[in-house]
C-alpha positions as CSV (number, residue, x, y, z in Angstrom):
1,M,0.0,0.0,0.0
2,P,1.7,3.3,-1.1
3,L,1.2,7.0,-0.9
4,R,2.1,8.6,-4.3
5,L,3.4,12.1,-4.0
6,I,1.8,14.1,-6.8
7,E,4.6,16.6,-7.5
8,S,7.4,14.1,-7.8
9,G,5.5,10.8,-8.5
10,E,7.5,9.1,-5.8
11,L,5.9,6.2,-4.0
12,I,6.1,5.8,-0.2
13,S,5.2,2.3,0.8
14,F,3.8,1.3,4.2
15,D,3.0,-2.4,3.5
16,G,2.4,-4.5,6.5
17,R,1.5,-1.7,8.9
18,D,-2.0,-1.0,10.0
19,N,-1.5,2.0,12.2
20,L,1.0,4.7,11.4
21,I,1.8,8.4,11.9
22,V,2.7,10.6,8.9
23,G,4.6,13.8,9.6
24,R,8.3,14.8,9.8
25,T,11.2,14.1,12.1
26,Y,11.9,16.5,14.9
27,K,14.8,15.9,17.3
28,E,14.4,12.3,18.5
29,E,10.8,11.8,17.2
30,T,10.5,10.1,13.9
31,P,7.0,9.3,12.4
32,A,6.4,6.0,10.6
33,I,6.3,8.0,7.3
34,D,8.7,11.0,7.4
35,L,7.8,13.6,4.8
36,G,10.7,15.9,5.9
37,P,13.0,14.6,3.1
38,Y,10.3,15.6,0.5
39,D,10.4,19.3,1.5
40,G,7.8,18.6,4.2
41,K,8.7,21.6,6.4
42,R,8.4,24.1,3.6
43,L,5.1,22.5,2.4
44,G,3.5,22.8,5.8
45,I,3.7,19.3,7.2
46,S,3.4,19.1,11.0
47,R,5.6,16.8,13.1
48,Q,2.6,14.6,13.7
49,H,0.3,15.5,10.9
50,I,-2.1,12.5,10.3
51,K,-2.6,9.0,11.5
52,L,-3.5,6.2,9.0
53,T,-5.3,3.2,10.5
54,R,-6.7,0.1,8.9
55,L,-9.7,-1.6,10.5
56,G,-10.5,-4.8,8.6
57,E,-10.3,-3.8,4.9
58,Q,-11.1,-0.1,5.5
59,W,-8.5,2.5,5.9
60,Y,-9.1,5.7,7.9
61,V,-7.2,9.0,8.0
62,E,-7.2,11.2,11.1
63,D,-5.8,14.7,11.3
64,L,-3.8,15.1,14.5
65,D,-4.6,18.8,15.0
66,S,-2.0,19.8,12.4
67,T,-1.1,23.4,11.9
68,N,-2.0,23.6,8.2
69,G,-4.9,21.0,8.0
70,T,-5.6,17.9,6.1
71,F,-7.9,17.7,3.0
72,L,-9.4,14.5,1.6
73,N,-10.5,15.0,-2.0
74,G,-10.5,18.7,-1.5
75,I,-12.5,18.8,1.7
76,Q,-10.9,19.6,5.0
77,I,-11.4,16.9,7.6
78,T,-12.1,17.6,11.2
79,P,-9.1,17.0,13.6
80,H,-9.3,13.9,15.7
81,Q,-12.2,12.4,13.7
82,P,-11.2,9.3,11.8
83,T,-12.5,9.6,8.2
84,A,-12.7,6.7,5.7
85,I,-10.2,6.8,2.9
86,N,-10.2,4.7,-0.2
87,H,-7.8,3.6,-3.0
88,G,-7.3,6.5,-5.4
89,D,-8.4,9.3,-2.9
90,Y,-6.4,12.5,-2.8
91,L,-4.9,13.9,0.4
92,R,-3.4,17.3,0.9
93,L,-1.3,17.8,4.0
94,G,-0.4,21.5,4.2
95,T,0.3,22.1,0.6
96,M,1.7,18.6,-0.2
97,E,-0.6,16.6,-2.4
98,M,-0.6,12.8,-2.5
99,Q,-2.8,10.0,-3.7
100,F,-3.7,7.1,-1.4
101,G,-3.1,3.5,-2.5
102,V,-2.1,4.1,-6.1
103,E,1.1,2.6,-7.5
104,G,2.2,5.0,-10.2
């Protein structure tokens, strides 16, 4: 299961994990998916921006009260409220755009 970064087309895989934090490294805290190397700080990624969780076959995205918000298919999601996300859906974290579950 990957996240595809829209700007670069790069894939970030998180196969085998059902619960992970997406953000950027700060001091000793490193999230499961670190967007810092993808210019995350400049693009408005919080240290702990979102949590991705799989329950059965369904994935959920939860904004962790990020500074610059999380948008699912163009609609801002409410912090701390898990929201269903499906293959092909678009996420925007700050100004970084990505597509969920698409391999290229």
